[in-house]
All heavy atoms as an XYZ file, in Angstrom:
945
protein
N      -8.502     -9.002     -9.259
C      -8.485     -7.554     -9.133
C      -9.891     -6.993     -8.881
O     -10.023     -5.893     -8.398
C      -7.904     -6.907    -10.404
C      -6.411     -7.035    -10.497
S      -5.606     -6.083     -9.188
C      -3.923     -6.533     -9.425
N     -10.926     -7.747     -9.232
C     -12.294     -7.237     -9.056
C     -12.829     -7.468     -7.644
O     -13.630     -6.698     -7.151
C     -13.252     -7.919    -10.053
C     -12.882     -7.729    -11.506
C     -12.913     -6.272    -11.953
O     -13.660     -5.476    -11.427
N     -12.074     -5.941    -12.917
N     -12.382     -8.531     -6.999
C     -12.959     -8.960     -5.733
C     -12.534     -8.104     -4.540
O     -11.403     -7.656     -4.453
C     -12.556    -10.407     -5.468
O     -12.991    -10.804     -4.197
N     -13.470     -7.933     -3.602
C     -13.172     -7.221     -2.355
C     -12.858     -8.194     -1.230
O     -12.475     -7.783     -0.139
C     -14.369     -6.363     -1.949
O     -14.606     -5.396     -2.934
N     -13.011     -9.483     -1.489
C     -12.822    -10.508     -0.452
C     -11.427    -10.442      0.190
O     -11.320    -10.492      1.411
C     -13.148    -11.919     -0.987
C     -14.648    -11.993     -1.285
C     -12.748    -13.003      0.005
C     -15.084    -13.213     -2.058
N     -10.322    -10.271     -0.598
C      -9.013    -10.209      0.063
C      -8.925     -9.071      1.084
O      -8.339     -9.228      2.153
C      -8.033     -9.966     -1.088
C      -8.740    -10.464     -2.292
C     -10.203    -10.237     -2.049
N      -9.565     -7.947      0.790
C      -9.526     -6.804      1.721
C     -10.306     -7.100      2.988
O      -9.891     -6.752      4.084
C     -10.085     -5.537      1.057
C      -9.282     -5.142     -0.142
C      -9.748     -5.372     -1.425
C      -8.021     -4.567      0.015
C      -8.996     -5.030     -2.530
C      -7.262     -4.222     -1.084
C      -7.750     -4.454     -2.354
O      -7.002     -4.129     -3.442
N     -11.440     -7.766      2.830
C     -12.253     -8.127      3.987
C     -11.478     -9.101      4.874
O     -11.389     -8.922      6.091
C     -13.613     -8.732      3.543
C     -14.391     -9.261      4.735
C     -14.427     -7.686      2.786
N     -10.872    -10.119      4.254
C     -10.107    -11.121      5.008
C      -8.902    -10.489      5.712
O      -8.664    -10.730      6.890
C      -9.638    -12.257      4.087
C     -10.762    -13.047      3.436
S     -11.984    -13.683      4.594
C     -11.003    -14.885      5.469
N      -8.142     -9.674      4.961
C      -6.974     -9.020      5.558
C      -7.404     -8.061      6.668
O      -6.756     -7.974      7.705
C      -6.172     -8.254      4.491
C      -5.359     -9.106      3.528
C      -4.821     -8.258      2.378
C      -4.205     -9.792      4.247
N      -8.514     -7.364      6.451
C      -9.016     -6.427      7.456
C      -9.411     -7.132      8.744
O      -9.078     -6.671      9.844
N     -10.096     -8.260      8.618
C     -10.516     -9.020      9.797
C      -9.309     -9.591     10.547
O      -9.231     -9.511     11.772
C     -11.458    -10.161      9.395
C     -12.854     -9.735      8.938
C     -13.613    -10.929      8.355
C     -13.638     -9.126     10.096
N      -8.374    -10.148      9.789
C      -7.164    -10.713     10.393
C      -6.365     -9.618     11.087
O      -5.879     -9.790     12.210
C      -6.326    -11.396      9.312
C      -5.163    -12.274      9.775
C      -5.637    -13.346     10.742
C      -4.520    -12.943      8.559
N      -6.258     -8.473     10.433
C      -5.531     -7.326     10.987
C      -6.173     -6.866     12.294
O      -5.496     -6.662     13.293
C      -5.515     -6.203      9.958
C      -4.829     -4.942     10.434
C      -3.459     -4.922     10.666
C      -5.552     -3.774     10.646
C      -2.823     -3.775     11.088
C      -4.923     -2.618     11.070
C      -3.563     -2.618     11.295
O      -2.936     -1.492     11.720
N      -7.489     -6.720     12.283
C      -8.209     -6.268     13.481
C      -7.998     -7.249     14.632
O      -7.778     -6.848     15.778
C      -9.695     -6.103     13.173
N      -8.040     -8.537     14.325
C      -7.859     -9.567     15.350
C      -6.453     -9.506     15.952
O      -6.284     -9.523     17.164
C      -8.137    -10.947     14.754
C      -7.967    -12.075     15.746
C      -8.788    -12.165     16.862
C      -6.986    -13.035     15.565
C      -8.639    -13.193     17.788
C      -6.824    -14.077     16.477
C      -7.654    -14.146     17.593
O      -7.500    -15.154     18.502
N      -5.430     -9.418     15.089
C      -4.049     -9.355     15.584
C      -3.816     -8.069     16.366
O      -3.094     -8.063     17.360
C      -3.054     -9.443     14.423
C      -2.908    -10.825     13.803
C      -2.085    -10.759     12.532
C      -2.273    -11.799     14.792
N      -4.419     -6.986     15.906
C      -4.279     -5.717     16.605
C      -4.904     -5.829     17.994
O      -4.331     -5.381     18.989
C      -4.973     -4.614     15.804
C      -4.278     -3.277     15.746
C      -2.828     -3.417     15.279
C      -5.016     -2.337     14.819
N      -6.064     -6.460     18.051
C      -6.765     -6.678     19.318
C      -5.889     -7.490     20.273
O      -5.809     -7.192     21.465
C      -8.088     -7.399     19.050
C      -8.740     -7.974     20.278
C      -9.384     -7.137     21.197
C      -8.722     -9.342     20.527
C      -9.983     -7.659     22.334
C      -9.313     -9.876     21.656
C      -9.946     -9.031     22.566
O     -10.525     -9.547     23.689
N      -5.197     -8.500     19.736
C      -4.337     -9.341     20.576
C      -3.079     -8.610     21.039
O      -2.572     -8.864     22.117
C      -3.914    -10.604     19.812
C      -5.003    -11.614     19.489
C      -4.428    -12.768     18.685
C      -5.651    -12.139     20.764
N      -2.563     -7.702     20.195
C      -1.257     -7.107     20.512
C      -1.332     -5.731     21.165
O      -0.383     -5.309     21.797
C      -0.390     -7.028     19.249
O      -0.925     -6.087     18.355
N      -2.453     -5.017     21.030
C      -2.524     -3.666     21.589
C      -3.143     -3.708     22.978
O      -4.322     -3.923     23.130
C      -3.344     -2.747     20.687
C      -2.564     -2.280     19.523
C      -2.072     -3.046     18.528
C      -2.175     -0.940     19.218
N      -1.397     -2.270     17.619
C      -1.452     -0.981     18.019
C      -2.376      0.293     19.849
C      -0.915      0.158     17.443
C      -1.855      1.426     19.270
C      -1.121      1.349     18.080
N      -2.314     -3.470     23.960
C      -2.784     -3.395     25.345
C      -2.595     -1.953     25.798
O      -1.884     -1.189     25.129
C      -1.927     -4.333     26.226
O      -0.575     -3.861     26.175
C      -1.982     -5.780     25.759
N      -3.175     -1.565     26.920
C      -2.924     -0.202     27.422
C      -1.423      0.058     27.572
O      -0.953      1.170     27.369
C      -3.632     -0.195     28.777
C      -4.722     -1.205     28.631
C      -4.159     -2.274     27.720
N      -0.685     -1.003     27.888
C       0.773     -0.888     28.044
C       1.456     -0.530     26.721
O       2.318      0.337     26.680
C       1.287     -2.236     28.571
C       2.764     -2.301     28.849
C       3.147     -3.725     29.236
O       2.722     -4.178     30.317
O       3.853     -4.374     28.446
N       1.061     -1.191     25.619
C       1.690     -0.887     24.332
C       1.308      0.513     23.865
O       2.127      1.218     23.300
C       1.291     -1.901     23.220
O      -0.090     -2.170     23.295
C       2.079     -3.171     23.293
N       0.068      0.920     24.115
C      -0.353      2.258     23.712
C       0.440      3.299     24.495
O       0.928      4.279     23.932
C      -1.881      2.427     23.895
C      -2.599      1.520     22.895
C      -2.300      3.883     23.700
C      -4.072      1.344     23.137
N       0.628      3.051     25.785
C       1.431      3.944     26.615
C       2.881      3.991     26.165
O       3.549      5.019     26.246
N       3.366      2.859     25.661
C       4.752      2.758     25.195
C       4.985      3.620     23.945
O       6.031      4.239     23.791
C       5.026      1.285     24.840
C       6.461      0.862     24.945
S       6.645     -0.832     24.315
C       5.718     -1.786     25.496
N       3.993      3.650     23.056
C       4.146      4.398     21.807
C       4.016      5.892     22.052
O       4.807      6.686     21.574
C       3.072      3.979     20.785
C       3.238      2.516     20.439
C       3.216      4.796     19.510
C       2.172      2.023     19.520
N       2.969      6.261     22.785
C       2.694      7.690     22.977
C       3.282      8.177     24.301
O       2.555      8.556     25.206
C       1.183      7.939     22.921
C       0.575      7.567     21.609
C      -0.174      6.410     21.472
C       0.764      8.370     20.492
C      -0.733      6.063     20.243
C       0.212      8.030     19.264
C      -0.533      6.881     19.144
N       4.608      8.144     24.392
C       5.256      8.535     25.644
C       5.381     10.045     25.774
O       5.429     10.555     26.871
C       6.672      7.910     25.742
O       7.356      8.183     24.510
C       6.611      6.422     25.974
N       5.425     10.759     24.661
C       5.633     12.197     24.746
C       4.345     12.923     25.085
O       3.244     12.413     24.882
C       6.193     12.745     23.429
O       5.154     12.888     22.495
N       4.480     14.138     25.591
C       3.306     14.940     25.958
C       2.553     15.413     24.714
O       1.438     15.888     24.805
C       3.743     16.130     26.817
C       4.715     17.056     26.120
C       5.121     18.191     27.045
C       6.057     19.118     26.323
N       7.256     19.444     26.966
N       3.183     15.293     23.520
C       2.539     15.752     22.285
C       1.670     14.681     21.659
O       1.097     14.892     20.604
C       3.608     16.186     21.268
C       4.535     17.222     21.813
C       5.863     16.920     22.059
C       4.084     18.516     22.094
C       6.726     17.866     22.584
C       4.934     19.464     22.624
C       6.256     19.147     22.869
O       7.101     20.086     23.387
N       1.597     13.500     22.287
C       0.830     12.374     21.760
C       1.247     11.983     20.343
O       0.439     11.644     19.499
C      -0.680     12.668     21.801
C      -1.300     12.636     23.189
C      -2.786     12.953     23.118
C      -1.108     11.283     23.862
N       2.550     12.052     20.092
C       3.098     11.613     18.815
C       3.857     10.316     19.056
O       4.548     10.183     20.067
C       4.054     12.668     18.244
C       3.403     13.985     17.829
C       4.471     15.015     17.511
C       2.514     13.777     16.616
N       3.735      9.361     18.143
C       4.482      8.110     18.325
C       5.986      8.381     18.313
O       6.454      9.220     17.555
C       4.087      7.263     17.115
C       2.937      7.935     16.488
C       2.951      9.365     16.924
N       6.698      7.677     19.161
C       8.152      7.846     19.212
C       8.840      6.539     18.849
O       8.382      5.468     19.210
C       8.580      8.323     20.601
C       8.072      9.727     20.894
C       8.651     10.306     22.165
O       9.320      9.567     22.908
O       8.429     11.501     22.405
N       9.967      6.660     18.131
C      10.654      5.475     17.610
C      11.051      4.432     18.653
O      10.830      3.246     18.409
C      11.873      5.898     16.785
C      11.535      6.379     15.373
C      12.795      6.838     14.660
C      10.859      5.286     14.560
N      11.636      4.802     19.798
C      12.002      3.737     20.752
C      10.791      2.904     21.184
O      10.865      1.682     21.269
C      12.590      4.507     21.937
C      13.021      5.812     21.370
C      12.065      6.114     20.262
N       9.659      3.583     21.411
C       8.438      2.870     21.795
C       7.938      1.978     20.679
O       7.512      0.846     20.910
N       7.999      2.486     19.466
C       7.557      1.706     18.310
C       8.463      0.491     18.131
O       7.999     -0.619     17.905
C       7.534      2.588     17.036
C       6.426      3.642     17.158
C       7.303      1.729     15.795
C       6.450      4.699     16.079
N       9.765      0.698     18.272
C      10.724     -0.408     18.136
C      10.455     -1.480     19.190
O      10.463     -2.679     18.884
C      12.153      0.119     18.267
N      10.193     -1.057     20.410
C       9.907     -1.999     21.493
C       8.627     -2.784     21.184
O       8.555     -3.982     21.393
C       9.750     -1.221     22.807
C      10.140     -2.027     24.030
C       9.954     -1.219     25.308
C      10.928     -0.068     25.438
N      10.720      0.694     26.690
N       7.639     -2.073     20.657
C       6.364     -2.708     20.346
C       6.523     -3.750     19.240
O       5.926     -4.816     19.290
C       5.362     -1.654     19.914
C       3.946     -2.098     20.103
S       2.836     -0.832     19.547
C       2.614     -1.317     17.863
N       7.367     -3.447     18.239
C       7.540     -4.371     17.126
C       8.382     -5.582     17.489
O       8.577     -6.463     16.674
C       8.095     -3.662     15.895
C       7.024     -2.956     15.123
C       6.928     -1.577     15.139
C       6.084     -3.679     14.406
C       5.916     -0.925     14.448
C       5.074     -3.048     13.714
C       4.988     -1.668     13.738
N       8.874     -5.633     18.720
C       9.573     -6.842     19.147
C       8.541     -7.941     19.448
O       8.887     -9.095     19.548
C      10.454     -6.563     20.359
O       9.641     -6.127     21.437
N       7.270     -7.559     19.555
C       6.207     -8.548     19.755
C       5.836     -9.157     18.404
O       5.614     -8.439     17.430
C       4.989     -7.869     20.366
O       3.793     -8.494     19.952
N       5.747    -10.484     18.358
C       5.417    -11.166     17.101
C       4.023    -10.816     16.608
O       3.781    -10.698     15.416
C       5.553    -12.680     17.263
C       6.987    -13.135     17.126
C       7.130    -14.634     17.209
O       6.152    -15.359     16.933
O       8.226    -15.089     17.551
N       3.086    -10.639     17.547
C       1.711    -10.289     17.173
C       1.681     -8.941     16.458
O       1.022     -8.780     15.442
C       0.809    -10.196     18.406
C       0.428    -11.515     18.967
S      -0.579    -12.461     17.806
C      -0.960    -13.855     18.801
N       2.393     -7.982     17.025
C       2.417     -6.643     16.439
C       3.086     -6.688     15.076
O       2.631     -6.043     14.130
C       3.166     -5.649     17.352
O       2.655     -5.796     18.672
C       2.984     -4.230     16.891
N       4.156     -7.455     14.976
C       4.874     -7.595     13.710
C       3.960     -8.223     12.657
O       3.916     -7.761     11.522
C       6.124     -8.461     13.927
C       7.297     -8.188     13.018
C       7.696     -6.722     13.044
C       8.489     -9.049     13.427
N       3.212     -9.244     13.053
C       2.286     -9.903     12.127
C       1.207     -8.919     11.682
O       0.854     -8.871     10.497
C       1.657    -11.132     12.790
N       0.681     -8.114     12.603
C      -0.362     -7.158     12.228
C       0.209     -6.098     11.292
O      -0.456     -5.665     10.355
C      -1.013     -6.525     13.455
O      -0.151     -5.615     14.090
N       1.439     -5.682     11.517
C       2.072     -4.688     10.641
C       2.269     -5.259      9.242
O       2.071     -4.565      8.246
C       3.416     -4.249     11.218
N       2.625     -6.545      9.174
C       2.840     -7.187      7.879
C       1.519     -7.251      7.107
O       1.463     -6.975      5.913
C       3.425     -8.579      8.092
C       3.797     -9.255      6.811
C       4.831     -8.928      5.982
C       3.119    -10.348      6.197
N       4.837     -9.765      4.887
C       3.801    -10.645      4.998
C       2.010    -11.114      6.550
C       3.408    -11.670      4.153
C       1.618    -12.134      5.709
C       2.317    -12.407      4.520
N       0.435     -7.580      7.802
C      -0.884     -7.641      7.159
C      -1.311     -6.244      6.712
O      -1.860     -6.073      5.626
C      -1.919     -8.267      8.109
C      -1.613     -9.765      8.229
C      -3.337     -8.056      7.599
C      -2.326    -10.432      9.351
N      -1.011     -5.256      7.539
C      -1.302     -3.851      7.208
C      -0.620     -3.488      5.888
O      -1.242     -2.959      4.970
C      -0.773     -2.989      8.353
C      -1.040     -1.532      8.231
N      -1.167     -0.727      9.339
C      -1.194     -0.712      7.173
C      -1.395      0.504      8.939
N      -1.408      0.544      7.629
N       0.658     -3.802      5.777
C       1.415     -3.508      4.555
C       0.868     -4.287      3.359
O       0.757     -3.745      2.266
C       2.899     -3.854      4.749
C       3.675     -2.927      5.680
C       5.068     -3.484      5.931
C       3.761     -1.530      5.095
N       0.511     -5.534      3.584
C      -0.028     -6.375      2.518
C      -1.321     -5.777      1.962
O      -1.511     -5.702      0.747
C      -0.295     -7.775      3.086
C      -0.228     -8.952      2.148
C       1.158     -9.053      1.518
C      -0.535    -10.231      2.921
N      -2.199     -5.326      2.859
C      -3.477     -4.743      2.444
C      -3.249     -3.467      1.642
O      -3.873     -3.244      0.604
C      -4.353     -4.465      3.660
N      -2.327     -2.626      2.112
C      -2.034     -1.367      1.417
C      -1.403     -1.652      0.047
O      -1.778     -1.042     -0.955
C      -1.120     -0.459      2.277
C      -0.653      0.751      1.493
C      -1.868     -0.023      3.537
N      -0.461     -2.584      0.004
C       0.183     -2.960     -1.266
C      -0.844     -3.487     -2.263
O      -0.829     -3.127     -3.436
C       1.259     -4.029     -1.042
C       2.476     -3.495     -0.298
O       2.516     -2.288     -0.013
O       3.373     -4.297      0.005
N      -1.725     -4.353     -1.777
C      -2.745     -4.941     -2.634
C      -3.693     -3.858     -3.156
O      -4.052     -3.845     -4.333
C      -3.521     -6.003     -1.848
C      -4.468     -6.898     -2.622
C      -3.708     -7.691     -3.685
C      -5.171     -7.860     -1.670
N      -4.067     -2.932     -2.282
C      -4.962     -1.845     -2.681
C      -4.296     -0.975     -3.750
O      -4.902     -0.636     -4.758
C      -5.344     -1.003     -1.459
C      -6.319      0.087     -1.790
C      -7.657     -0.206     -1.979
C      -5.895      1.393     -1.926
C      -8.568      0.792     -2.298
C      -6.794      2.405     -2.243
C      -8.135      2.101     -2.429
N      -3.026     -0.631     -3.528
C      -2.290      0.207     -4.494
C      -2.160     -0.523     -5.831
O      -2.363      0.074     -6.889
C      -0.909      0.554     -3.948
N      -1.856     -1.820     -5.786
C      -1.717     -2.609     -7.015
C      -3.033     -2.613     -7.788
O      -3.050     -2.475     -9.013
C      -1.294     -4.041     -6.680
N      -4.121     -2.722     -7.072
C      -5.449     -2.735     -7.709
C      -5.746     -1.378     -8.354
O      -6.278     -1.321     -9.464
C      -6.491     -3.077     -6.641
C      -7.880     -3.254     -7.176
C      -8.780     -3.707     -6.050
N     -10.175     -3.642     -6.450
C     -11.165     -4.058     -5.689
N     -10.920     -4.563     -4.503
N     -12.403     -3.968     -6.096
N      -5.393     -0.288     -7.658
C      -5.602      1.053     -8.210
C      -4.792      1.239     -9.498
O      -5.292      1.763    -10.486
C      -5.194      2.128     -7.193
C      -6.031      2.163     -5.937
C      -7.484      2.496     -6.203
O      -8.356      1.653     -6.140
N      -7.752      3.740     -6.530
N      -3.536      0.811     -9.460
C      -2.648      0.918    -10.621
C      -3.218      0.097    -11.782
O      -3.271      0.565    -12.917
C      -1.213      0.448    -10.262
C      -0.375      0.155    -11.500
C      -0.520      1.498     -9.385
N      -3.665     -1.117    -11.479
C      -4.235     -2.005    -12.498
C      -5.438     -1.349    -13.176
O      -5.524     -1.294    -14.403
C      -4.628     -3.339    -11.849
C      -5.298     -4.292    -12.788
C      -4.549     -5.004    -13.716
C      -6.675     -4.477    -12.753
C      -5.167     -5.897    -14.598
C      -7.300     -5.366    -13.625
C      -6.541     -6.073    -14.545
N      -6.372     -0.832    -12.373
C      -7.583     -0.212    -12.933
C      -7.258      1.071    -13.704
O      -7.838      1.327    -14.756
C      -8.619      0.055    -11.841
C      -9.269     -1.202    -11.351
N      -9.884     -2.105    -12.184
C      -9.384     -1.720    -10.110
C     -10.347     -3.122    -11.481
N     -10.062     -2.918    -10.217
N      -6.321      1.852    -13.200
C      -5.910      3.076    -13.884
C      -5.287      2.734    -15.240
O      -5.539      3.395    -16.242
C      -4.920      3.878    -13.029
C      -4.618      5.236    -13.634
O      -5.551      6.047    -13.774
O      -3.444      5.473    -13.992
N      -4.498      1.674    -15.264
C      -3.879      1.209    -16.503
C      -4.914      0.760    -17.518
O      -4.800      1.055    -18.704
N      -5.947      0.063    -17.028
C      -7.023     -0.387    -17.923
C      -7.775      0.808    -18.513
O      -8.048      0.842    -19.703
C      -8.010     -1.272    -17.163
C      -7.585     -2.713    -17.114
C      -8.699     -3.592    -16.559
O      -9.456     -3.187    -15.684
N      -8.790     -4.813    -17.052
N      -8.097      1.771    -17.663
C      -8.837      2.954    -18.114
C      -8.053      3.765    -19.143
O      -8.627      4.326    -20.064
C      -9.153      3.873    -16.925
C     -10.330      3.418    -16.100
C     -10.496      4.271    -14.858
O     -10.177      5.481    -14.902
O     -10.932      3.724    -13.838
N      -6.752      3.847    -18.950
C      -5.920      4.696    -19.810
C      -5.125      3.916    -20.853
O      -4.261      4.476    -21.504
C      -4.974      5.538    -18.943
C      -5.747      6.506    -18.072
O      -6.340      7.458    -18.558
N      -5.773      6.245    -16.766
N      -5.402      2.613    -20.971
C      -4.728      1.756    -21.945
C      -3.205      1.806    -21.786
O      -2.464      2.117    -22.710
C      -5.152      2.169    -23.370
C      -4.859      1.058    -24.370
O      -4.819     -0.116    -23.946
O      -4.652      1.365    -25.553
N      -2.762      1.535    -20.557
C      -1.331      1.570    -20.219
C      -0.924      0.204    -19.668
O      -1.659     -0.405    -18.889
C      -1.047      2.664    -19.161
C      -1.369      4.044    -19.737
C       0.389      2.611    -18.673
C      -1.429      5.122    -18.692
N       0.255     -0.267    -20.049
C       0.808     -1.532    -19.547
C       1.065     -1.392    -18.040
O       1.709     -0.449    -17.608
C       2.105     -1.843    -20.290
C       2.822     -3.083    -19.806
C       1.976     -4.342    -19.885
O       1.494     -4.674    -20.983
O       1.798     -4.983    -18.840
N       0.552     -2.330    -17.239
C       0.721     -2.223    -15.782
C       1.356     -3.445    -15.125
O       1.580     -3.417    -13.921
C      -0.644     -1.995    -15.098
O      -1.518     -3.074    -15.445
C      -1.254     -0.670    -15.466
N       1.663     -4.487    -15.905
C       2.165     -5.708    -15.252
C       3.386     -5.461    -14.374
O       3.458     -5.952    -13.253
C       2.484     -6.791    -16.281
C       1.237     -7.560    -16.710
C       1.560     -8.567    -17.757
N       1.803     -7.861    -19.013
C       1.712     -8.409    -20.202
N       1.421     -9.683    -20.314
N       1.922     -7.708    -21.291
N       4.333     -4.677    -14.883
C       5.551     -4.406    -14.107
C       5.233     -3.569    -12.861
O       5.733     -3.837    -11.781
C       6.606     -3.704    -14.978
C       6.139     -2.395    -15.535
N       5.081     -2.281    -16.426
C       6.575     -1.126    -15.309
C       4.898     -1.003    -16.729
N       5.792     -0.286    -16.058
N       4.361     -2.581    -13.009
C       4.017     -1.712    -11.873
C       3.211     -2.458    -10.814
O       3.443     -2.282     -9.618
C       3.238     -0.487    -12.351
O       4.026      0.271    -13.239
N       2.266     -3.304    -11.251
C       1.473     -4.091    -10.301
C       2.394     -5.021     -9.517
O       2.295     -5.127     -8.293
C       0.349     -4.879    -11.024
C      -0.256     -5.942    -10.115
C      -0.731     -3.923    -11.515
N       3.330     -5.685    -10.207
C       4.278     -6.584     -9.525
C       5.106     -5.814     -8.510
O       5.303     -6.274     -7.378
C       5.216     -7.248    -10.534
O       4.465     -7.982    -11.464
N       5.598     -4.639     -8.904
C       6.400     -3.831     -7.984
C       5.564     -3.343     -6.810
O       6.065     -3.271     -5.682
C       7.038     -2.648     -8.717
C       8.247     -2.996     -9.581
C       8.627     -1.831    -10.477
C       9.435     -3.403     -8.716
N       4.290     -3.020     -7.042
C       3.409     -2.592     -5.953
C       3.289     -3.674     -4.886
O       3.265     -3.385     -3.699
C       2.004     -2.269     -6.465
S       1.819     -0.598     -7.070
N       3.209     -4.921     -5.323
C       3.042     -6.014     -4.374
C       4.310     -6.264     -3.558
O       4.240     -6.761     -2.443
C       2.611     -7.290     -5.103
C       1.221     -7.198     -5.741
C       0.947     -8.422     -6.597
C       0.139     -7.022     -4.694
N       5.467     -5.891     -4.107
C       6.732     -6.099     -3.396
C       7.240     -4.824     -2.729
O       7.633     -4.835     -1.566
C       7.804     -6.620     -4.369
C       7.490     -7.957     -5.031
C       8.464     -8.235     -6.161
C       7.543     -9.069     -3.996
N       7.262     -3.737     -3.477
C       7.800     -2.462     -2.987
C       6.818     -1.360     -3.386
O       7.048     -0.659     -4.373
C       9.166     -2.159     -3.620
C      10.097     -3.338     -3.666
C      10.283     -4.055     -4.843
C      10.782     -3.741     -2.534
C      11.148     -5.142     -4.891
C      11.642     -4.825     -2.574
C      11.827     -5.530     -3.753
N       5.735     -1.248     -2.653
C       4.588     -0.418     -3.040
C       4.930      0.974     -3.609
O       4.508      1.290     -4.716
C       3.639     -0.288     -1.858
S       2.117      0.544     -2.283
N       5.705      1.813     -2.916
C       5.968      3.156     -3.459
C       6.694      3.133     -4.805
O       6.425      3.971     -5.667
C       6.840      3.821     -2.387
C       6.550      3.057     -1.132
C       6.276      1.651     -1.573
N       7.561      2.147     -5.021
C       8.292      2.040     -6.289
C       7.326      1.652     -7.408
O       7.400      2.168     -8.517
C       9.467      1.042     -6.175
C      10.486      1.576     -5.164
C      10.124      0.806     -7.537
C      11.584      0.612     -4.806
N       6.380      0.770     -7.112
C       5.376      0.369     -8.095
C       4.507      1.539     -8.531
O       4.204      1.706     -9.709
N       4.122      2.376     -7.568
C       3.320      3.565     -7.887
C       4.144      4.519     -8.745
O       3.653      5.050     -9.742
C       2.830      4.253     -6.591
C       1.848      3.332     -5.853
C       2.185      5.602     -6.896
C       1.524      3.770     -4.443
N       5.400      4.690     -8.389
C       6.296      5.569     -9.153
C       6.460      5.071    -10.597
O       6.339      5.849    -11.544
C       7.664      5.652     -8.461
C       8.728      6.503     -9.151
C       8.303      7.968     -9.171
C      10.065      6.345     -8.456
N       6.716      3.765    -10.769
C       6.896      3.248    -12.136
C       5.614      3.402    -12.949
O       5.676      3.624    -14.147
C       7.344      1.766    -12.170
O       6.367      0.957    -11.515
C       8.707      1.563    -11.549
N       4.467      3.308    -12.277
C       3.201      3.495    -12.990
C       3.084      4.930    -13.510
O       2.712      5.154    -14.656
C       2.000      3.148    -12.100
C       0.688      3.363    -12.783
N       0.309      2.642    -13.897
C      -0.317      4.229    -12.539
C      -0.890      3.060    -14.289
N      -1.289      4.022    -13.484
N       3.430      5.899    -12.667
C       3.372      7.301    -13.101
C       4.348      7.566    -14.245
O       4.023      8.273    -15.195
C       3.636      8.259    -11.935
C       2.454      8.421    -11.040
C       2.528      8.093     -9.696
C       1.239      8.903    -11.533
C       1.427      8.238     -8.860
C       0.131      9.054    -10.703
C       0.226      8.721     -9.359
N       5.534      6.966    -14.167
C       6.537      7.131    -15.233
C       6.024      6.490    -16.523
O       6.082      7.092    -17.594
C       7.902      6.530    -14.808
C       8.501      7.375    -13.675
C       8.857      6.451    -15.993
C       9.697      6.747    -12.986
N       5.495      5.260    -16.420
C       4.956      4.567    -17.584
C       3.828      5.381    -18.215
O       3.753      5.517    -19.435
C       4.429      3.160    -17.189
O       5.478      2.448    -16.533
C       3.971      2.376    -18.404
N       2.970      5.933    -17.359
C       1.837      6.733    -17.835
C       2.334      7.967    -18.596
O       1.836      8.281    -19.681
C       0.985      7.141    -16.634
C      -0.412      7.566    -16.965
C      -1.208      7.717    -15.672
C      -2.600      8.220    -15.956
N      -3.412      8.283    -14.745
N       3.346      8.631    -18.035
C       3.906      9.826    -18.681
C       4.558      9.474    -20.017
O       4.347     10.167    -21.019
C       4.925     10.490    -17.756
N       5.317      8.390    -20.043
C       5.986      7.970    -21.279
C       4.966      7.540    -22.338
O       5.131      7.834    -23.511
C       6.964      6.820    -21.003
C       8.194      7.167    -20.160
C       8.983      5.915    -19.832
C       9.065      8.187    -20.873
N       3.919      6.854    -21.912
C       2.874      6.406    -22.836
C       2.161      7.615    -23.441
O       1.927      7.664    -24.642
C       1.857      5.493    -22.106
O       2.571      4.414    -21.511
C       0.827      4.932    -23.062
N       1.830      8.584    -22.586
C       1.162      9.802    -23.084
C       2.037     10.553    -24.083
O       1.552     11.031    -25.100
C       0.829     10.725    -21.915
C      -0.413     10.284    -21.192
C      -1.078     11.446    -20.482
N      -2.289     10.985    -19.831
C      -2.545     11.138    -18.551
N      -1.697     11.771    -17.786
N      -3.663     10.698    -18.031
N       3.338     10.667    -23.768
C       4.257     11.382    -24.663
C       4.373     10.686    -26.009
O       4.354     11.326    -27.046
C       5.654     11.515    -24.029
C       5.664     12.591    -22.953
O       4.768     13.428    -22.896
N       6.677     12.553    -22.110
N       4.479      9.353    -25.994
C       4.631      8.636    -27.266
C       3.343      8.702    -28.083
O       3.384      8.807    -29.295
C       5.065      7.198    -27.033
O       4.051      6.477    -26.375
N       2.191      8.673    -27.416
C       0.914      8.776    -28.121
C       0.769     10.177    -28.711
O       0.364     10.350    -29.847
C      -0.277      8.433    -27.173
C      -1.595      8.817    -27.809
C      -0.274      6.956    -26.834
N       1.142     11.188    -27.931
C       1.056     12.578    -28.389
C       1.919     12.840    -29.601
O       1.511     13.509    -30.550
N       3.125     12.279    -29.626
C       4.072     12.524    -30.728
C       3.667     11.780    -31.995
O       3.878     12.248    -33.095
C       5.481     12.109    -30.308
C       6.113     13.112    -29.374
C       7.492     12.672    -28.955
C       8.035     13.602    -27.886
N       8.889     12.932    -26.960
N       3.082     10.586    -31.827
C       2.758      9.794    -33.011
C       1.446     10.234    -33.668
O       1.121      9.772    -34.736
C       2.704      8.309    -32.648
O       1.679      8.084    -31.702
N       0.706     11.084    -32.995
C      -0.494     11.664    -33.601
C      -1.723     10.780    -33.565
O      -2.660     11.011    -34.285
N      -1.704      9.721    -32.708
C      -2.884      8.850    -32.603
C      -3.993      9.498    -31.808
O      -5.138      9.090    -31.900
C      -2.513      7.507    -31.954
C      -1.635      6.671    -32.815
N      -1.992      6.279    -34.072
C      -0.400      6.148    -32.588
C      -1.020      5.542    -34.588
N      -0.048      5.455    -33.697
N      -3.656     10.441    -30.956
C      -4.631     11.063    -30.072
C      -4.983     12.458    -30.542
O      -4.263     13.065    -31.315
C      -4.023     11.136    -28.660
C      -4.758     10.309    -27.657
N      -5.379      9.143    -27.989
C      -4.961     10.481    -26.338
C      -5.927      8.633    -26.910
N      -5.686      9.434    -25.885
N      -6.079     12.996    -30.061
C      -6.410     14.398    -30.337
C      -7.405     14.522    -31.476
O      -7.970     13.550    -31.958
N      -7.626     15.763    -31.879
C      -8.625     16.079    -32.915
C      -8.049     15.823    -34.303
O      -6.886     16.044    -34.551
C      -9.023     17.551    -32.797
C      -9.456     17.955    -31.413
S     -11.182     17.666    -31.109
C     -11.882     19.158    -31.736
N      -8.898     15.366    -35.199
C      -8.449     15.112    -36.587
C      -9.009     16.163    -37.517
O     -10.077     16.614    -37.447
C      -8.902     13.738    -37.069
C      -8.189     12.626    -36.333
N      -6.887     12.302    -36.590
C      -8.595     11.824    -35.348
C      -6.525     11.307    -35.792
N      -7.570     11.012    -35.031
């Protein structure tokens, strides 16, 4: 959780795969509308390429890992159990973040009611 090496490695791999998969043709495929907004048919066509799919997977992995690390550090700072949330972050990132917020709220409520916190 302390090391930045996984982010550097994932970032380099991601950049390389993106370089291999993004051609002027793929960029034109995504931004077909005059509003320069990505459109689903173009995105779907682009993800039929294995290179693009691999880069997207690495993108998700990096984001999941980053979120898991944030949850872990937040849990340490606030003395909250994070094992379940960190695991969920690595598999289903938004659900892991949600469970962390719920755990944090429940932990705060139980601490508040039991009188361990606050002024004496």
